[in-house]
C-alpha positions in Angstrom: 24.7 148.2 121.8 23.0 145.5 123.8 21.2 146.3 127.0 21.8 143.7 129.7 19.6 143.7 132.8 20.9 142.2 136.0 18.8 142.4 139.2 16.9 145.5 138.2 19.8 147.4 136.8 20.7 147.9 133.1 24.1 148.3 131.7 25.2 148.8 128.1 27.7 146.5 126.6 28.9 146.5 123.0 28.4 143.4 121.0 31.4 141.1 121.0 33.9 142.0 118.3 34.4 139.2 115.8 37.6 137.3 115.9 40.4 138.9 113.9 41.6 137.3 110.7 45.1 137.1 112.1 44.0 135.1 115.1 42.0 132.8 112.8 44.9 132.3 110.5 47.3 131.5 113.4 44.9 129.0 114.9 44.3 127.4 111.5 48.1 127.2 110.7 49.0 125.8 114.1 46.2 123.3 113.8 47.5 122.1 110.4 51.0 122.1 111.7 49.9 120.0 114.7 48.4 117.4 112.4 51.7 117.0 110.6 53.9 117.2 113.8 51.6 114.9 115.7 51.9 112.3 112.9 55.7 112.5 113.0 55.7 112.4 116.8 53.5 109.3 117.0 55.4 107.4 114.3 58.8 108.3 115.8 57.9 107.7 119.4 55.4 104.8 119.3 55.5 102.9 116.0 59.2 102.5 115.2 60.4 101.8 118.8 61.9 98.4 119.4 60.4 97.7 122.8 57.3 96.2 124.3 54.4 98.6 124.2 55.9 101.1 121.8 57.5 103.3 124.4 61.1 104.5 124.7 63.0 104.1 127.9 65.1 107.0 129.3 68.3 105.9 127.4 66.4 105.7 124.1 64.8 109.1 124.7 68.2 110.7 125.3 69.6 109.1 122.0 66.4 110.3 120.2 66.5 113.9 121.4 70.2 114.2 120.6 69.4 114.3 116.9 69.2 118.0 116.0 66.4 117.4 113.5 64.3 115.6 116.2 65.1 118.4 118.7 63.8 121.0 116.2 60.7 118.9 115.5 59.9 118.4 119.2 60.5 122.1 119.8 58.1 123.1 117.0 55.6 120.7 118.3 55.7 122.3 121.8 55.4 125.8 120.2 52.4 124.8 118.0 50.6 123.0 120.8 51.0 125.9 123.2 49.9 128.6 120.8 47.0 126.6 119.5 45.9 125.8 123.1 46.1 129.4 124.3 44.2 130.8 121.3 41.5 128.1 121.8 41.2 128.8 125.5 41.0 132.5 124.8 38.3 131.9 122.3 36.2 129.9 124.8 36.7 132.5 127.5 35.8 135.4 125.2 32.6 133.5 124.3 31.5 134.3 127.9 31.4 138.0 126.8 33.7 139.5 129.5 33.9 143.2 130.2 36.8 145.0 128.4 38.8 145.1 131.7 38.4 141.3 132.1 39.2 140.8 128.4 42.6 142.5 129.0 43.2 140.3 132.0 42.4 137.2 130.0 44.8 138.2 127.3 47.6 139.0 129.7 46.9 135.9 131.8 47.0 133.6 128.8 50.1 135.3 127.5 51.9 134.6 130.8 50.5 131.0 131.0 51.7 130.4 127.4 55.2 131.8 128.1 55.6 129.8 131.3 54.5 126.7 129.5 57.0 127.3 126.7 59.8 128.1 129.1 59.2 125.0 131.2 58.8 122.8 128.0 62.0 124.2 126.4 63.8 123.8 129.8 62.8 120.1 129.8 63.8 119.5 126.2 67.1 121.3 126.7 67.8 119.3 129.8 67.2 116.0 128.0 69.3 117.2 125.0 72.2 118.3 127.3 72.3 114.8 129.0 72.5 113.0 125.6 
């Protein structure tokens, strides 16, 4: 155990546990998935659009998201981005070597933030799809 001195007091803290293999695999798989989904997203939304500037207008977005394959791709993109971002943020915060109690709060907070992000994103995608 490491001894950390702060203002004349010493407290014992265990060395930070290494990242689990499961977390590493999920981060890696979502990162690879993001590369593929980002390429599809960029091509479909910015390179094949017949408008000035490569952006879709509202009517074009509704027609685009009405396709079930595109709906699934955009939904997966949202899931992969959110999971990858939450794991990355968790990794950065755990590099600060928080106490076990704060570590639990970080895990819970990021889980809630991720779920809220997914709920809002899927609500928006569903709203667009329902208007198509």
